[in-house]
C-alpha positions in Angstrom: 0.0 0.0 0.0 2.8 2.4 0.8 4.4 1.7 -2.6 1.1 2.4 -4.3 0.7 5.7 -2.5 4.2 6.7 -3.4 3.6 5.9 -7.0 0.3 7.9 -7.0 2.0 10.8 -5.3 4.8 10.7 -8.0 2.3 10.7 -10.8 0.3 13.5 -9.3 3.4 15.6 -8.9 4.6 14.9 -12.5 1.1 15.9 -13.8 1.1 19.3 -12.0 4.8 20.1 -11.9 5.6 23.1 -14.2 7.4 22.2 -17.4 10.9 23.4 -17.8 11.3 26.4 -20.0 13.9 25.8 -22.7 16.0 28.0 -25.0 17.9 26.4 -27.9 20.5 28.6 -29.4 21.7 28.6 -33.1 24.9 26.9 -31.9 22.7 24.1 -30.5 23.4 25.0 -26.9 20.4 24.4 -24.7 19.5 26.4 -21.6 16.8 25.5 -19.1 14.9 27.3 -16.5 11.6 27.8 -14.7 10.6 31.2 -16.2 11.1 32.5 -19.7 9.9 35.9 -20.8 10.3 37.8 -24.1 11.2 41.4 -23.5 11.1 44.2 -26.2 12.2 47.5 -24.6 11.7 50.7 -26.5 14.7 51.7 -28.7 16.7 48.7 -27.6 17.2 45.2 -29.0 14.7 42.6 -27.9 15.9 39.7 -25.7 14.8 36.7 -23.6 15.0 36.6 -19.8 15.5 33.1 -18.5 15.2 33.1 -14.7 16.5 36.6 -14.9 19.4 35.8 -17.2 19.7 37.9 -20.4 19.7 36.1 -23.8 19.9 38.0 -27.0 16.9 37.1 -29.2 19.1 37.0 -32.3 20.9 34.0 -30.8 17.8 32.0 -30.1 16.7 29.4 -32.6 13.9 27.7 -30.7 12.3 28.2 -27.2 9.5 26.8 -25.1 7.6 28.8 -22.5 4.1 28.5 -20.8 2.3 28.6 -24.2 4.2 26.2 -26.4 7.2 25.7 -28.6 8.4 28.5 -30.9 10.9 29.0 -33.7 12.8 32.2 -34.5 12.2 33.3 -38.2 15.3 35.5 -38.3 16.9 33.2 -40.9 14.1 34.1 -43.3 13.3 37.8 -42.4 16.6 39.1 -40.9 18.1 39.2 -37.4 16.1 42.2 -36.2 12.8 41.2 -37.7 11.5 39.7 -34.4 9.2 37.3 -36.1 8.4 33.9 -34.7 6.3 30.8 -35.4 4.5 28.5 -33.0 4.6 24.7 -33.4 1.1 23.5 -34.1 1.7 19.9 -34.9 4.4 17.2 -34.2 3.9 13.7 -35.5 7.3 12.6 -34.3 9.2 13.1 -37.5 7.8 16.4 -38.8 7.0 19.5 -36.8 4.7 22.2 -38.3 5.0 25.9 -37.4 2.5 28.7 -37.9 3.7 32.3 -37.7 2.3 34.2 -34.7 2.5 37.6 -32.9 5.3 37.0 -30.4 4.2 40.0 -28.3 1.0 37.9 -27.5 2.9 34.8 -26.4 6.0 36.2 -24.8 4.8 36.7 -21.2 3.8 34.4 -18.4 0.2 34.6 -19.6 -1.3 35.4 -23.0 -1.1 39.1 -23.6 -4.2 39.3 -25.8 -7.7 37.8 -26.1 -7.9 38.7 -29.8 -7.9 35.4 -31.8 -6.4 37.1 -34.8 -3.2 37.5 -33.0 -3.0 33.8 -32.0 -2.3 30.7 -33.9 -5.2 29.1 -35.7 -3.7 25.6 -35.8 -5.1 25.3 -39.3 -2.4 26.8 -41.5 1.4 26.5 -41.5 4.3 28.1 -43.3 7.4 26.4 -41.9 8.4 22.9 -40.8 11.3 21.1 -39.2 12.3 17.5 -39.8 13.3 15.6 -36.6 13.6 18.8 -34.6 16.3 20.0 -37.0 16.6 23.0 -39.3 13.5 25.2 -39.8 12.5 25.4 -43.5 9.8 27.0 -45.5 6.9 24.6 -46.3 7.4 24.7 -50.0 7.0 21.9 -52.5 10.7 22.0 -53.4 11.8 21.5 -49.8 9.2 18.8 -49.0 10.1 16.9 -52.1 13.6 16.4 -50.8 12.8 15.8 -47.1 9.9 13.4 -47.6 11.4 11.4 -50.5 11.7 8.2 -48.5 7.9 8.0 -47.8 5.8 6.8 -50.8 2.5 8.0 -49.4 3.9 11.5 -48.8 5.3 11.6 -52.4 1.9 10.7 -53.8 0.4 13.7 -52.1 3.2 15.9 -53.4 2.6 14.5 -57.0 -1.1 15.6 -56.6 0.1 19.0 -55.5 2.3 19.3 -58.5 -0.5 18.2 -60.9 -2.9 20.8 -59.4 -0.2 23.5 -59.7 0.3 22.8 -63.4 -3.4 22.8 -64.0 -3.9 26.0 -62.0 -1.1 27.8 -63.9 -2.4 26.6 -67.2 -5.9 27.8 -66.4 -4.7 31.2 -65.3 -2.4 31.6 -68.3 -5.1 30.6 -70.7 -7.6 32.9 -69.2 -5.2 35.9 -69.2 -4.2 35.1 -72.8 -7.8 35.0 -73.9 -8.5 38.4 -72.3 -5.4 39.8 -73.9 -6.4 38.5 -77.3 -9.8 40.0 -77.1 -8.4 43.4 -76.3 -5.9 43.0 -79.1 -8.6 42.1 -81.6 -10.5 45.3 -80.8 -7.4 47.6 -81.0 -9.0 49.6 -83.8 -12.6 49.4 -82.4 -14.4 50.9 -79.4 -13.7 48.8 -76.3 -16.6 46.6 -75.2 -17.2 43.5 -73.1 -17.2 40.3 -75.1 -18.1 36.7 -74.3 -14.4 35.9 -74.8 -13.4 38.4 -72.1 -15.9 37.1 -69.7 -14.8 33.5 -70.3 -11.1 34.5 -69.8 -11.9 36.3 -66.6 -13.8 33.3 -65.3 -10.9 31.0 -66.2 -8.4 33.2 -64.4 -10.6 33.6 -61.3 -11.3 29.8 -61.2 -7.6 29.1 -61.0 -7.7 30.5 -57.4 -10.0 27.7 -56.4 -7.0 25.4 -56.5 -5.2 27.1 -53.6 -7.2 25.2 -50.9 -6.8 21.7 -52.3 -3.1 22.3 -53.0 -2.6 23.3 -49.4 -4.5 20.3 -48.3 -2.1 18.1 -50.3 0.9 19.6 -48.5 -0.7 19.0 -45.1 -1.5 15.4 -46.0 2.1 14.9 -47.3 3.7 15.9 -44.0 0.9 14.2 -42.0 1.7 10.9 -43.8 5.4 11.2 -43.0 5.7 8.9 -39.9 
């Protein structure tokens, strides 16, 4: 009975014990603490305070605080951009990140109640493979990183086919509109059936954006 009570006590403590806050630098050095806050003083460089210790934000690659796990986007936007992304999914091999407003997530508690400043969990712009280098979620990058998974590659092939069809539809529509204008170069301008068809074709190409993004999500979701 004493052993059981000890085990229950241990489980209870592990459930309620605060998670360690972590800072991972670009040189792969890891620092841990119990309180991590993002500070952005006026007219001074932003920094992180880990248990009162100063860490320049430009040196931080990843960090974890009360709200989740975040990545620095300085590699994409410049060292002083102060733009970050929050990890919204981790299937073990691939981690997905959505860009967020760091000023909302940088304190002990959320500093906003506006959902527009928070992660939706439905879109992503960046990813990391096996907790490694952060990359843009582009077809080109994913084609290389997911090459060893046939199911993921099938999703990417579908993405590529949709992209070709989307581009062809948009180009054909724009070409049709341009031809209609050219054919009336010596006549008064007027709306023709060809123009309307061209505009419809060009506008319809935008409908592929949603399915294409779904294919990218399915590709990374299948990589396990």
